[in-house]
C-alpha positions in Angstrom: 207.1 44.4 68.5 206.4 47.6 66.5 206.3 49.5 69.8 210.0 48.8 70.0 210.7 50.2 66.5 214.0 52.0 66.2 215.3 54.4 63.7 218.9 54.7 62.4 220.5 57.2 60.1 223.7 57.0 58.0 225.3 59.1 55.3 225.0 57.7 51.9 225.9 58.5 48.3 223.0 58.2 45.9 223.9 57.1 42.4 221.9 57.8 39.3 222.6 54.8 37.1 223.9 56.0 33.7 221.3 56.1 30.9 218.7 54.9 33.4 216.2 56.7 35.7 217.3 54.4 38.5 218.6 55.8 41.7 220.5 53.6 44.2 222.2 53.9 47.6 223.1 52.0 50.7 220.5 51.9 53.5 222.1 49.6 56.1 225.9 49.5 56.6 227.6 46.4 58.0 230.4 46.3 60.5 230.5 50.0 60.9 230.5 51.3 64.5 228.5 54.4 65.1 229.8 57.3 67.2 229.0 57.3 71.0 225.3 58.3 71.2 224.6 59.3 74.8 226.2 56.2 76.2 226.3 53.5 73.5 227.8 52.7 70.2 226.3 50.4 67.7 227.3 48.0 64.9 225.2 45.7 62.6 226.6 42.4 61.5 225.8 40.9 58.1 224.0 38.0 59.7 221.4 40.5 61.1 219.5 40.6 57.9 219.6 36.9 57.0 216.0 35.7 56.4 214.6 39.1 57.5 214.4 41.0 54.3 212.4 38.2 52.6 209.7 38.5 55.2 209.6 42.3 55.6 207.3 44.8 53.9 209.7 47.7 53.2 208.6 51.1 52.1 210.9 53.7 50.7 209.8 56.9 52.3 210.8 60.6 52.7 211.5 61.5 56.3 209.7 58.4 57.5 206.4 60.0 56.6 203.7 57.8 54.9 201.2 60.6 54.8 202.4 61.8 51.4 202.6 58.3 49.9 205.8 56.3 49.3 208.5 56.2 46.6 208.7 52.5 46.2 208.0 49.2 48.0 209.5 45.8 48.5 206.9 43.4 49.8 208.5 40.2 50.9 211.1 40.2 48.2 209.0 41.7 45.4 208.1 45.1 44.2 209.3 48.4 42.8 212.0 48.7 45.4 215.1 46.6 44.6 217.0 45.3 47.7 220.4 43.8 47.4 222.6 42.5 50.2 226.3 43.1 49.5 229.5 42.6 51.5 229.3 46.0 53.1 225.6 46.5 53.6 222.1 46.4 52.2 221.6 48.5 49.0 218.4 49.6 47.4 217.5 50.9 44.0 214.3 52.5 42.6 213.1 54.2 39.5 211.4 57.5 40.5 207.8 57.8 39.2 206.1 60.8 37.8 204.3 61.8 41.0 205.1 64.9 42.8 207.0 63.2 45.6 209.2 61.2 43.3 210.0 64.2 41.1 210.8 66.3 44.2 213.2 63.6 45.6 214.8 63.0 42.2 215.5 66.7 41.7 217.1 67.2 45.1 219.2 64.1 44.9 220.5 65.1 41.5 221.3 68.6 43.0 223.1 67.1 45.9 220.7 68.5 48.5 219.8 65.0 49.8 222.6 62.6 50.8 221.4 60.8 53.9 219.4 57.6 54.5 217.6 56.2 57.5 215.8 52.9 58.2 213.3 51.7 60.8 213.5 48.3 62.4 212.9 46.1 65.4 215.5 43.8 66.9 215.3 40.1 67.6 218.8 39.6 68.9 221.6 41.9 70.1 224.6 41.9 72.5 225.6 44.7 74.9 229.1 44.9 76.3 230.3 47.7 78.7 233.7 48.9 77.8 236.5 50.3 79.9 235.5 53.8 79.0 232.0 53.2 80.4 230.4 53.2 77.0 228.3 50.2 75.9 229.0 48.6 72.6 225.8 47.2 71.0 226.1 44.6 68.3 222.8 43.8 66.4 223.0 40.2 65.2 219.4 39.7 64.1 216.6 42.0 63.1 213.0 41.1 63.6 211.5 43.3 60.9 212.7 46.1 58.6 209.8 48.6 58.2 211.2 51.2 55.9 214.1 52.9 54.2 213.8 56.6 54.3 215.6 59.5 52.5 216.0 62.2 55.1 216.7 65.9 55.1 218.8 65.8 58.3 220.6 63.1 60.2 219.1 62.3 63.6 220.5 59.6 65.7 219.9 60.2 69.3 218.0 59.0 72.3 215.7 62.0 72.3 214.1 60.5 69.2 213.5 57.1 70.7 216.1 55.4 68.6 217.1 52.6 70.8 216.5 54.4 74.1 214.0 51.8 75.3 216.4 48.9 74.8 219.3 50.9 76.2 217.2 51.9 79.2 216.4 48.2 79.7 220.1 47.3 79.6 220.9 50.0 82.2 218.0 48.9 84.4 219.3 45.3 84.1 222.8 46.4 85.2 221.4 48.4 88.0 219.3 45.5 89.2 222.4 43.2 89.0 224.5 45.7 90.9 221.7 46.0 93.6 221.6 42.2 93.8 225.4 41.9 94.3 225.3 44.7 96.9 222.5 43.0 98.8 224.3 39.7 98.6 227.5 41.3 99.9 225.5 42.9 102.8 224.0 39.5 103.6 227.5 38.0 103.7 228.8 40.7 105.9 225.8 40.4 108.2 226.3 36.7 108.4 230.0 37.2 109.3 229.0 39.8 111.9 226.6 37.4 113.5 229.1 34.6 113.4 231.7 36.8 115.1 229.1 37.9 117.7 228.3 34.2 118.4 232.0 33.4 118.7 232.6 36.2 121.2 229.5 35.2 123.1 230.7 31.6 123.4 234.2 32.8 124.3 233.0 35.0 127.2 230.5 32.4 128.3 233.4 29.9 128.5 235.4 32.4 130.5 232.5 33.0 132.9 232.1 29.2 133.4 235.9 28.9 134.1 235.7 31.8 136.6 232.8 30.2 138.5 234.5 26.8 138.9 
């Protein structure tokens, strides 16, 4: 299912734990509806992560880029990346290492230059509901896998970056197919009524002709 991987971003406050090198923040918010992103809004329920984090291999990255290594890792519940499910979301914590990437990230977080998170995932279960304003509300109720948490320079949450566009396109295609089916069914019903009326008129005039020839 990795070909259906999606990416989401959210603003976050990083906290440097007092008298500790640990930095923490929230990676996945619960019950927070996103803005309208080209036709759909999105919300994640707490149930979406149940049983998923324990089986996922989650890397903490910078801009979703593995080419420069990774900051920390939580492999099926264990590792240098701490993952904690709280009432309002999934939080993470890590102690930056002495490598260049960790020092770079630590410095920019402390300066306030970095304040946004993102995460990559695939979905097992979701609901789509079209609202009165024409916008779809998507509720993610179960993730399939969580692939990474990523500290990012800039927020990007749009269809142009393949964040949910495939699934949204499928939903729109399903709606179009259903509308087409209903239209075809209506046309069939109208054609059946037309033929029934033609037959009724034919029988009516046939009966008139027979009466006239008597």
